[in-house]
C-alpha positions in Angstrom: 13.0 -217.7 -107.2 12.5 -218.4 -103.5 14.6 -216.2 -101.2 14.7 -216.4 -97.4 15.1 -213.1 -95.5 16.5 -213.5 -92.0 15.7 -210.0 -90.7 13.3 -208.7 -88.1 12.8 -205.4 -90.1 9.4 -205.4 -91.8 10.4 -202.5 -94.1 13.3 -204.6 -95.5 10.8 -207.4 -96.2 8.4 -205.1 -97.9 10.9 -203.4 -100.2 12.4 -206.8 -101.2 8.9 -208.3 -101.8 7.9 -205.4 -104.0 10.9 -205.9 -106.2 10.6 -209.7 -106.1 7.1 -209.4 -107.6 8.7 -208.1 -110.8 10.2 -211.5 -111.5 7.6 -213.7 -109.9 9.9 -214.3 -107.0 9.0 -214.9 -103.4 10.5 -213.5 -100.2 10.0 -215.6 -97.1 10.8 -213.7 -93.9 12.0 -215.8 -90.9 12.9 -214.2 -87.6 14.0 -217.3 -85.6 17.3 -219.1 -86.2 16.0 -222.6 -85.4 12.9 -222.1 -87.7 15.3 -220.9 -90.4 17.5 -224.1 -90.1 14.4 -226.3 -90.3 13.0 -224.4 -93.2 16.2 -224.6 -95.2 16.5 -228.3 -94.5 12.9 -229.0 -95.5 12.9 -226.8 -98.5 16.0 -227.4 -100.6 14.6 -225.4 -103.5 15.7 -222.1 -101.9 17.6 -219.9 -104.3 19.1 -217.4 -101.9 19.3 -216.2 -98.3 19.5 -212.5 -97.3 20.4 -211.9 -93.7 21.0 -209.2 -91.1 24.0 -210.0 -88.8 21.7 -211.1 -86.0 18.1 -212.2 -85.6 16.6 -212.3 -82.1 20.1 -212.1 -80.6 21.5 -215.0 -82.5 24.2 -214.5 -85.2 23.1 -215.4 -88.7 26.5 -216.9 -89.5 25.2 -220.0 -87.6 23.0 -220.8 -90.6 26.0 -220.5 -93.0 27.8 -223.1 -90.8 24.7 -225.2 -90.8 24.3 -225.0 -94.6 27.9 -226.2 -95.1 27.0 -229.5 -93.5 23.7 -230.1 -95.4 23.7 -231.6 -98.9 21.7 -229.7 -101.4 22.0 -226.3 -99.7 25.7 -225.8 -99.5 25.8 -223.7 -102.7 22.8 -221.4 -101.9 23.9 -217.7 -102.3 24.1 -215.9 -99.0 24.0 -212.1 -98.7 24.7 -210.1 -95.5 22.6 -207.0 -95.3 23.5 -204.8 -92.3 23.5 -201.2 -91.1 27.2 -201.0 -90.5 30.0 -203.5 -90.5 33.6 -203.3 -89.3 36.5 -204.4 -91.4 36.9 -207.4 -89.1 33.2 -208.3 -89.6 33.6 -208.0 -93.4 36.7 -210.1 -93.3 34.9 -212.8 -91.2 31.9 -212.9 -93.6 34.2 -213.2 -96.6 36.1 -216.0 -94.9 32.7 -217.7 -94.2 32.0 -217.6 -98.0 29.1 -215.1 -98.2 28.2 -214.1 -101.7 27.9 -210.4 -101.1 27.9 -207.9 -98.2 25.5 -204.9 -98.6 25.0 -202.1 -96.2 21.6 -200.5 -95.4 20.2 -198.5 -96.9 20.5 -200.8 -99.9 19.4 -201.0 -103.4 17.1 -204.1 -103.6 18.1 -204.7 -107.2 21.7 -205.3 -106.0 20.4 -208.1 -103.8 18.7 -209.9 -106.7 21.6 -209.2 -109.1 24.0 -210.8 -106.6 21.8 -213.9 -106.3 21.2 -214.2 -110.0 24.9 -213.8 -110.9 25.9 -216.4 -108.3 23.3 -218.9 -109.5 24.5 -218.3 -113.1 28.0 -219.2 -112.1 27.1 -222.2 -110.0 24.0 -223.7 -111.7 24.0 -222.1 -115.2 22.0 -219.6 -117.1 19.3 -222.1 -118.0 18.6 -222.7 -114.3 18.2 -219.0 -113.7 15.9 -218.6 -116.7 13.8 -221.4 -115.5 13.4 -219.7 -112.1 12.5 -216.3 -113.4 9.2 -215.7 -115.1 9.5 -214.2 -118.6 6.4 -211.9 -118.4 6.1 -208.3 -119.3 5.9 -206.0 -116.3 3.0 -203.6 -116.0 4.5 -200.2 -116.2 2.1 -198.7 -113.7 3.0 -201.4 -111.2 6.7 -200.8 -111.8 6.2 -197.0 -111.3 4.3 -197.7 -108.0 7.1 -200.0 -106.8 9.8 -197.5 -107.6 7.9 -194.7 -105.8 7.6 -197.0 -102.7 11.3 -197.7 -102.9 12.1 -194.0 -103.1 9.9 -193.3 -100.1 11.5 -196.2 -98.2 15.0 -194.9 -98.9 13.9 -191.3 -97.9 12.5 -192.6 -94.6 15.9 -194.4 -93.8 17.9 -191.3 -94.6 15.7 -189.0 -92.5 15.9 -191.3 -89.4 19.6 -190.5 -88.9 
């Protein structure tokens, strides 16, 4: 799967990339709204978008609005990932049709689960199977990824 991350936070990119490797997926971090719009238009094979509320001072809901007007990318799952959201913000994103709203610190597996479930509903199970590699995961690599994830989550909780 190819997933766009609209977030300036390098740690978020790293933790999502570590988990993405388990399924042969790719995380593409973009930190500019205009570049994101061009990328989405030129690469219709995107399987999901994960976004912070704002990147470089621009609201990421702009890309949701943009996607609604472009054929081939209207049905791409869109996940909001943010430190804190008000009830009004949650209501707004629900109205905009986002697939899921997750608060940081987050479980990266929830991100992939939300994308996979949405793709199963909209494109079918065979599509999802074709996007995910069916290879066995090296247990040592998995252990290393889990340890990095734990350390990442610990660092977030100790910042506050």
